[in-house]
C-alpha positions as CSV (number, residue, x, y, z in Angstrom):
1,X,35.4,72.9,132.8
2,X,32.6,75.2,132.6
3,X,33.1,78.1,130.3
4,X,31.7,80.7,133.2
5,X,34.5,79.3,135.4
6,X,36.9,79.6,132.6
7,X,36.0,83.1,131.5
8,X,36.1,84.2,135.3
9,X,39.5,83.2,135.9
10,X,40.9,84.0,132.4
11,X,44.1,85.5,133.4
12,X,44.8,82.2,135.2
13,X,44.0,80.1,131.8
14,X,46.1,82.4,129.4
15,X,49.2,80.3,129.9
16,X,47.5,77.2,129.3
17,X,45.7,78.6,126.1
18,X,49.2,80.0,124.8
19,X,50.6,76.4,125.4
20,X,48.0,74.7,123.5
21,X,48.0,77.4,120.7
22,X,51.2,79.2,120.5
23,X,50.3,81.4,117.4
24,X,48.0,83.6,119.7
25,X,49.6,86.5,120.8
26,X,49.5,88.3,124.4
27,X,47.6,90.7,122.7
28,X,45.0,88.5,121.4
29,X,44.4,86.8,124.5
30,X,44.2,90.1,126.2
31,X,41.6,91.1,123.5
32,X,39.6,87.6,124.1
33,X,39.3,88.1,127.9
34,X,37.6,85.0,128.4
35,X,35.1,84.9,125.6
36,X,34.6,81.8,124.1
37,X,33.4,83.0,120.6
38,X,36.5,85.4,120.7
39,X,38.7,82.6,121.3
40,X,37.4,80.5,118.9
41,X,37.4,83.3,116.2
42,X,41.1,84.0,117.0
43,X,42.0,80.3,116.5
44,X,40.2,80.1,113.1
45,X,42.2,83.6,112.1
46,X,45.5,82.4,113.2
47,X,45.4,78.8,112.3
48,X,43.1,78.7,109.1
49,X,40.7,76.6,110.8
50,X,36.9,76.4,110.0
51,X,34.3,77.3,112.5
52,X,33.6,73.7,113.4
53,X,37.3,72.6,114.1
54,X,38.0,75.9,116.1
55,X,34.8,74.8,118.4
56,X,36.2,71.4,118.5
57,X,39.6,72.3,119.7
58,X,38.1,74.7,122.4
59,X,35.7,72.3,123.6
60,X,38.6,69.4,123.7
61,X,41.1,72.0,125.4
62,X,38.2,73.0,127.9
63,X,37.8,69.4,128.9
64,X,41.6,69.2,130.0
65,X,41.5,72.0,132.2
66,X,39.3,70.3,134.6
67,X,41.7,67.4,135.3
């Protein structure tokens, strides 16, 4: 799914993000507010992933949203 669409409808996608990354708090998701860079950073911080892995995780997750 196009990231602009995710960003514009972030509140609708926070539940799906929480399902995928359960370590992200509601506060994290609120601060992210649809920003892809913020989401990747929060995943890196909570899961200890490197930048590339966090990017791949977000890419994979955003593709599942369109189906």
